[in-house]
Structure formats: C-alpha cells, structure tokens
C-alpha positions as CSV (number, residue, x, y, z in Angstrom):
1,M,97.3,86.2,91.5
2,A,95.5,87.6,88.4
3,K,95.9,91.3,87.7
4,A,93.5,94.0,86.3
5,K,93.9,97.6,85.4
6,I,91.4,99.9,86.5
7,T,91.2,103.8,85.0
8,F,89.5,106.4,86.9
9,T,88.8,108.9,84.1
10,D,88.1,111.8,86.5
11,I,91.6,111.9,87.6
12,D,93.2,110.2,84.3
13,Q,94.9,107.7,86.5
14,T,95.6,103.9,86.0
15,V,96.2,101.5,88.5
16,N,97.2,97.8,88.3
17,V,95.1,95.8,91.2
18,P,94.7,92.1,92.1
19,A,91.3,90.6,90.6
20,G,88.5,90.7,93.0
21,T,89.5,94.2,94.5
22,R,86.5,96.3,95.1
23,V,86.4,99.5,93.2
24,I,85.8,101.7,96.3
25,E,89.0,100.5,97.8
26,V,91.2,101.5,94.8
27,S,89.2,105.0,94.4
28,E,90.0,105.8,98.2
29,K,93.6,104.6,98.0
30,I,94.4,106.7,95.2
31,G,92.0,109.9,95.8
32,A,89.5,109.6,93.0
33,G,86.2,111.3,93.1
34,I,84.0,108.5,93.9
35,I,82.5,109.3,97.4
36,Y,80.8,106.9,99.4
37,G,78.5,106.5,102.8
38,C,78.0,103.1,104.1
39,R,80.3,100.8,102.0
40,E,77.6,98.0,102.2
41,G,75.4,98.8,99.1
42,D,72.5,100.5,101.1
43,C,73.0,104.1,100.5
44,G,73.9,104.6,96.7
45,T,76.3,107.3,97.4
46,C,79.3,105.6,95.7
47,M,77.3,105.3,92.3
48,M,79.8,105.3,89.5
49,H,79.5,105.0,85.7
50,V,81.5,102.2,84.0
51,E,82.9,103.6,80.5
52,E,84.7,100.5,79.5
53,G,84.9,97.1,80.7
54,W,81.2,96.7,82.3
55,N,81.8,92.8,81.7
56,N,84.7,93.0,83.6
57,L,83.2,93.7,87.0
58,T,81.4,91.1,89.0
59,E,77.7,90.7,88.6
60,P,75.3,93.0,90.6
61,S,73.8,91.6,93.7
62,V,70.1,91.5,94.2
63,L,70.5,94.4,96.8
64,E,72.7,96.5,94.5
65,E,70.3,96.1,91.7
66,K,67.7,97.4,94.1
67,V,69.7,100.2,95.2
68,L,70.4,101.3,91.5
69,R,66.8,101.0,90.5
70,E,65.8,103.2,93.4
71,N,68.5,105.8,92.4
72,M,67.2,105.8,88.8
73,A,70.9,104.7,87.6
74,S,71.7,104.3,84.1
75,R,72.4,101.0,82.4
76,H,76.2,101.0,83.1
77,D,76.1,102.5,86.6
78,R,77.2,100.5,89.5
79,L,78.0,101.0,93.2
80,A,81.8,101.3,93.7
81,C,81.4,99.5,97.1
82,Q,79.8,96.2,95.5
83,A,81.6,96.0,92.4
84,Q,84.8,93.9,92.2
85,I,87.3,94.1,89.4
86,L,87.5,91.3,87.3
87,G,89.5,92.7,84.3
88,D,90.3,96.0,82.8
89,C,87.9,98.8,83.1
90,R,87.3,102.5,83.2
91,V,85.1,104.4,85.7
92,K,84.2,107.9,86.8
93,P,81.8,109.2,89.5
94,A,78.0,109.0,88.3
C-alpha cells in the first residue's frame, strides 16, 4: 500500500500514513490542533490550511466547496474531515 507523509506544523510532527487516510483521523490520533464537529463536511469546524502539498490531497467535493465558500476560506483551506492524503503535505489549523 502506498504511503504518504503529513506534517502538522502547529505541533511540528510528521507522520507516515497509508494513502487515502483522512486528515482528521491522523490529527485526532496524534493530538494535532485541528478540531472538528460533525465529521461529515457540514459544519466547517475542521477547516485547515494546507501549507504545502495542496495537490497531494483528494479534490474537494461539491459539498466541501460549498462549506468552504460559506466560511470564506482562503484558496488553500480544506476540511480535514473530507480531505484524503494522497502524497506528502504540510497542514495547520485554519
């Protein structure tokens, strides 16, 4: 199975994970600062900023894009409960 590295810059920790893992799962496991509410992409609580590796995450769904727009997210913000890791990236809470 393919592996990828994700770095949570708020706690300066890098983790190797299987490709396809959702960011929120890793964040919760290691105690990074990304908080969440619904885990379904509805509330926008788990917004994160992607510092590097934007293209190494799955494409945002229509629902995620709607929630990001409603929350006036910046260009490189994503929902941690929706974004799946495909390759190396660096993230922090938005």
